[in-house]
N, C-alpha and C positions, 0 to 999 in steps of 0.2 A: 612361314609367313607371319603376318601381323595378327595378333590376337587382341581385340579391344578389351579394355578394363571394364567389366560389367558390375563392379561393386557399387553399392548404393550407400551414400553417406548417411550416418546415423542422424544427423540434423534434418536431412530430407525426410526420413522416416518419421521422426518426431513431429515435424511440421504437418505431415499428412495425417498422422494420428490425431493431433490437436484439432485440425480442421474437421475431421470426421466427428470427433466428440462434440465440437462446437455446433455443427449442423444437426446432429442427433438431439442434442439438448434443446436447441431452438425449435426443432420440429415437435418434440415431446412436450415441452413446457412453455414455449413461446418466448419472444424477445423480451417481453416485460419482466419475466422471471429472471432472465439472464442479467438484465439491468439491475435488478434488486440484489442478485447474488454478488455481482461485481461490486456494488456499493457496500454491501455488508463485508466483503473481503477487504476492501480498502479500509473501512473503519476498523476492523479487527486488527489489521496490521499496523495502522498508524495511530489510531485513537484520535484522529483529527476530524471532527465532525464538520468543521468549516470546509475542509478540503473535499469531503464527500458532497456537501451542499453545492459547492462550485462545480464539481464533476457532474452532478445531476441537473444543475441549472435551476435549483429551487430558490425561491425568493424568501420563503419562511423557513426558519430553522426547525420549527415544529413539524413541518412536512417531512424533512429529512430524518428527524428522530423516529417518526412513525414508519417511514419507508425502510429504514435500516432495521427496525424492530427492537429498539432499545428503550429503556425508560429514561425520562428526562433527568431524574436524579443520577442515574449511571453516567449519562453524558456530561453532566456538570462535574461529577467526581473525576471522570477521566480528564476533563478540561483542566481542573485544578491540579491534578497530579502532573499532567503534561507541562503546565506552567512552572511548577516547582522544579521538576527534573530538568526542564529546559534552562532555567536560570542557574541551577547548579552546574550543568554542563558548561554553560558560558563562563561561569566563574572559574572553573578548573582550567578551561582552555586559556583564559586570560592570565591566570597565574603561571601556567606553563610558558606562555609567550614571554611574560616578564622575566622569568628566571632564565630563559634562553638568552634574552637580550642582555641581562646582567652578567652573563658568562657562567652561570651556575646551571648545571644540568641535573636538576632534581625532578623526580617524577612522583606523582601522587599515587 
């Protein structure tokens, strides 16, 4: 006869585990702590304080700096580094587009 497939997809198990962890963390530490952790993770990954400010809905950047738990000097340093690296990436991408348009396939 027919035997049903009783396997459980790994993505389903992962989702259930994440939900359980989320609920346990919320019960232990509260939703405010989760909000702060998420904001800190976003900042650590992107170094974009403005993005975190918009995510949290803060009007003052100082509030976001305190909320994430960094120093104002560190935030300014990260901002400067991001602007420098961003402009370098744009320059490299522009150069690569120009060389491709000119028929030269040079990579940096």
